[in-house]
C-alpha positions in Angstrom: 0.0 0.0 0.0 1.4 3.4 -1.0 1.7 6.2 1.6 -0.6 9.1 1.0 0.3 12.7 1.1 -2.2 15.5 1.4 -2.1 18.4 -1.1 -4.5 21.2 -1.9 -5.6 21.9 -5.5 -7.9 24.4 -7.2 -10.0 23.3 -10.1 -12.0 25.1 -12.7 -15.8 25.1 -11.9 -16.6 22.5 -14.5 -13.9 20.1 -13.3 -15.0 20.5 -9.7 -18.5 19.8 -10.7 -17.4 16.7 -12.5 -15.5 15.5 -9.4 -18.6 16.0 -7.3 -20.8 14.2 -9.9 -18.5 11.2 -9.9 -18.7 11.0 -6.2 -22.5 11.5 -6.1 -22.9 8.7 -8.6 -21.1 6.3 -6.3 -18.4 5.7 -8.9 -15.8 7.1 -6.5 -15.7 7.4 -2.7 -14.0 10.8 -2.5 -12.1 13.5 -4.3 -8.8 11.7 -3.8 -10.0 8.6 -5.7 -11.2 10.8 -8.6 -7.9 12.6 -8.9 -5.9 9.4 -8.4 -7.8 7.6 -11.2 -7.3 10.6 -13.5 -3.6 10.8 -12.8 -3.2 7.0 -13.3 -4.9 7.4 -16.7 -2.5 10.2 -17.6 0.5 8.2 -16.6 -0.7 5.2 -18.7 -1.3 7.6 -21.7 2.1 9.1 -21.3 3.7 5.7 -21.2 1.9 4.7 -24.4 3.1 7.9 -26.1 6.7 7.2 -25.0 6.5 3.7 -26.3 5.1 4.8 -29.6 7.9 7.4 -29.9 10.5 4.7 -29.1 9.0 1.9 -31.2 7.8 3.8 -34.3 8.9 7.4 -34.5 12.6 7.0 -33.7 13.1 4.0 -36.0 11.3 5.8 -38.8 13.5 8.9 -38.4 16.6 6.7 -38.3 15.5 4.9 -41.5 14.9 8.1 -43.2 18.2 9.5 -42.1 19.9 6.4 -43.5 18.0 6.6 -46.8 16.3 10.0 -47.4 15.2 8.9 -50.9 12.0 7.2 -49.6 10.7 10.3 -47.9 8.6 13.1 -49.3 9.6 16.7 -49.8 7.6 19.4 -48.1 6.0 20.4 -51.4 4.9 16.8 -52.1 3.4 16.6 -48.6 1.6 19.9 -49.0 0.2 18.8 -52.4 -1.0 15.5 -50.9 -2.6 17.2 -48.0 -4.3 19.8 -50.2 -5.8 17.0 -52.4 -6.9 15.1 -49.3 -8.6 18.2 -47.9 -10.3 19.0 -51.2 -11.6 15.4 -51.4 -12.7 15.4 -47.8 -14.5 18.8 -48.3 -16.3 17.5 -51.4 -17.5 14.4 -49.5 -18.7 16.5 -46.5 -20.8 18.8 -48.7 -22.1 15.9 -50.9 -20.5 17.2 -54.1 
């Protein structure tokens, strides 16, 4: 069991209301449980991002550095994005 330490925090009104709603619903016993759950979620999310960076982003950058010929220029990327946006816009307006 971890030792607890008491701290005081201030929340925006809507976040404080959400904390109270979670407690009132019985989902959490008190404010500490709500905050702890949220921080655990953030820690897990941060760990997932770090793993993605290590496993996918860094190797991709290294591969590109080793052989830049397979990459796209900024102009090619902009052209592809522009075309994608035009296609998406046409679909969204039913054209």
